[in-house]
C-alpha positions as CSV (number, residue, x, y, z in Angstrom):
1,M,11.0,7.8,11.6
2,N,14.7,7.1,11.6
3,L,16.0,9.2,8.7
4,V,19.6,7.7,8.8
5,L,18.2,4.2,8.5
6,F,15.8,5.3,5.7
7,K,18.7,6.8,3.7
8,K,20.7,3.6,4.3
9,F,17.9,1.5,2.9
10,M,17.5,3.7,-0.1
11,K,21.2,3.7,-0.8
12,E,21.2,-0.1,-0.7
13,D,18.1,0.0,-3.0
14,I,16.3,-2.4,-0.7
15,S,12.8,-0.9,-1.3
16,K,12.8,-0.6,-5.1
17,Q,10.7,2.6,-4.5
18,D,11.1,6.2,-5.6
19,S,12.9,7.7,-2.6
20,F,10.8,10.9,-2.4
21,E,7.4,9.1,-2.7
22,W,8.5,6.3,-0.4
23,Y,9.8,8.8,2.2
24,M,6.6,10.8,2.2
25,F,4.5,7.6,2.5
26,L,6.6,6.3,5.4
27,E,6.5,9.7,7.2
28,I,2.7,9.7,6.9
29,C,2.6,6.2,8.3
30,S,4.9,7.2,11.1
31,I,2.6,10.2,12.0
32,Y,-0.5,8.0,11.8
33,L,1.0,5.3,14.0
34,K,2.1,7.8,16.6
35,Q,-1.2,9.7,16.6
36,H,-3.1,6.4,17.2
37,K,-0.5,5.1,19.7
38,I,0.2,2.0,17.7
39,K,3.4,0.2,18.5
40,N,4.5,-2.8,16.6
41,P,1.9,-2.4,13.8
42,V,0.7,-5.2,11.7
43,V,1.8,-4.5,8.1
44,V,0.7,-6.7,5.1
45,E,2.2,-6.2,1.7
46,L,0.4,-7.8,-1.2
47,G,2.9,-8.3,-3.9
48,K,6.6,-9.1,-4.0
49,K,7.4,-11.4,-1.2
50,D,9.3,-9.6,1.6
51,S,10.4,-6.7,-0.6
52,Q,9.8,-4.1,2.2
53,K,10.2,-6.4,5.2
54,R,13.4,-5.0,6.6
55,T,12.1,-1.4,6.1
56,W,8.9,-2.1,8.1
57,E,10.5,-4.2,10.8
58,Q,13.5,-1.9,11.4
59,L,11.8,1.5,11.0
60,F,8.5,0.7,12.8
61,G,9.0,-2.5,14.8
62,A,6.3,-4.0,12.6
63,H,4.9,-7.5,12.5
64,Y,5.3,-7.9,8.7
65,T,3.6,-10.3,6.4
66,G,4.7,-10.5,2.8
67,D,2.5,-12.2,0.2
68,I,3.2,-14.5,-2.7
69,M,0.9,-13.4,-5.6
70,E,0.8,-16.8,-7.2
71,T,-1.4,-18.2,-4.5
72,P,-5.1,-17.9,-5.5
73,A,-6.7,-14.9,-3.8
74,P,-9.3,-16.7,-1.7
75,L,-6.6,-19.0,-0.3
76,R,-4.4,-16.0,0.4
77,Q,-7.2,-14.4,2.4
78,T,-7.7,-17.6,4.4
79,I,-4.0,-17.9,5.2
80,L,-3.8,-14.3,6.2
81,K,-6.9,-14.5,8.4
82,K,-5.4,-17.5,10.2
83,E,-2.0,-15.7,10.6
84,L,-3.7,-12.5,11.9
85,G,-5.9,-14.3,14.4
86,R,-8.0,-11.5,16.1
87,K,-5.6,-8.7,15.0
88,S,-6.4,-6.2,12.3
89,I,-4.0,-5.0,9.7
90,N,-2.7,-1.5,10.5
91,I,-1.1,-0.9,7.1
92,L,-2.0,-2.7,3.9
93,F,0.3,-2.1,1.0
94,I,-1.0,-3.4,-2.3
95,N,2.0,-3.7,-4.7
96,G,1.5,-6.8,-6.7
97,N,-0.2,-7.5,-10.0
98,H,-1.1,-4.1,-11.5
99,H,-4.0,-5.2,-13.7
100,Y,-7.3,-3.4,-12.9
101,E,-9.3,-6.4,-12.0
102,V,-6.6,-8.0,-9.8
103,V,-6.1,-4.7,-7.9
104,K,-9.8,-4.4,-7.4
105,E,-10.1,-8.0,-6.2
106,D,-7.2,-7.5,-3.7
107,F,-8.7,-4.3,-2.4
108,K,-12.2,-5.8,-1.9
109,M,-10.8,-8.9,-0.3
110,F,-8.2,-7.4,2.0
111,A,-9.3,-3.8,2.8
112,P,-12.0,-5.1,5.2
113,L,-9.2,-6.7,7.3
114,C,-7.5,-3.3,7.7
115,N,-8.4,-0.7,10.3
116,G,-5.9,2.0,9.3
117,I,-3.9,2.8,6.1
118,I,-4.4,1.2,2.7
119,A,-1.9,2.1,0.1
120,L,-1.8,1.3,-3.6
121,H,1.5,1.4,-5.5
122,G,1.7,2.5,-9.1
123,I,-1.2,4.9,-9.2
124,E,0.4,6.8,-12.1
125,T,2.1,4.0,-13.9
126,F,1.0,4.0,-17.6
127,R,-1.8,6.5,-16.9
128,Y,-1.1,8.4,-20.1
129,K,0.0,5.4,-22.2
130,K,-3.2,3.5,-21.4
131,R,-1.6,0.0,-21.2
132,E,-3.8,-2.7,-19.7
133,V,-0.8,-4.3,-17.9
134,A,-0.8,-1.5,-15.4
135,E,-4.2,0.1,-14.5
136,V,-3.8,0.8,-10.8
137,W,-4.4,4.4,-11.8
138,R,-7.8,3.6,-13.1
139,F,-8.8,1.7,-10.0
140,W,-7.4,4.6,-7.8
141,D,-9.5,7.1,-9.8
142,D,-12.6,4.9,-9.4
143,L,-12.0,4.7,-5.6
144,R,-11.7,8.5,-5.3
145,L,-14.6,9.2,-7.6
146,G,-16.8,6.8,-5.6
147,R,-15.8,8.5,-2.4
148,I,-16.5,11.9,-3.8
149,R,-19.9,10.8,-5.1
150,G,-20.8,9.4,-1.7
151,A,-20.7,5.7,-2.4
152,E,-21.6,3.9,0.8
153,E,-18.6,1.5,0.7
154,Y,-16.1,4.4,0.5
155,R,-17.7,6.9,3.0
156,N,-15.3,6.0,5.8
157,Y,-12.1,6.8,3.8
158,L,-9.9,9.8,3.3
159,T,-7.6,9.7,0.2
160,L,-4.2,11.2,-0.6
161,S,-2.0,10.9,-3.7
162,I,1.8,11.0,-3.5
163,H,3.4,11.4,-6.8
164,K,6.7,12.9,-8.0
165,R,6.5,13.7,-11.7
166,R,9.4,12.2,-13.6
167,P,10.6,13.9,-16.9
168,K,11.6,10.4,-18.2
169,G,10.8,6.9,-17.4
170,C,7.9,5.2,-15.7
171,Q,5.7,7.2,-13.4
172,R,4.8,5.5,-10.1
173,G,2.9,7.2,-7.3
174,I,1.4,5.9,-4.1
175,G,-2.3,6.2,-3.3
176,V,-3.1,6.4,0.4
177,M,-6.4,5.7,2.0
178,F,-7.2,6.3,5.7
179,K,-10.1,4.6,7.3
180,K,-11.9,7.1,9.6
């Protein structure tokens, strides 16, 4: 990964991400893509439209698709399938509505279209304050627990949590899942 370009993006605050967490996640993506010899990966971000577009395109030469969360989920899936054609998603970044049921729906709907990395943003947000507006942490815990308990739908995943503890302010974190 181009560290100079990454630092430039962070200085310009393009990504709106915690620099340590984001750097670690992008490095993991870089290693994964190199190991699997994937050039010009297909990256789909569910959430803020085009918020990471420049990062993915310039750092990885990615074919990037941003998503507008206001579109009903089934329609988003139809639109995305049409845009992808026969391609699979290499990296799916879920960073939209942080309500438990919405994250769960996004995961169930779009994870099957991904053959590589699935990431959830905000896996630590409000974990200890227990606010229903942000329960990605709860869904992340359910995923990991299901995998540990041997649930059939999660048997082909490996998980990794990236989280930098902050003494003040909102905790974030990125949960990363790799399809085997």
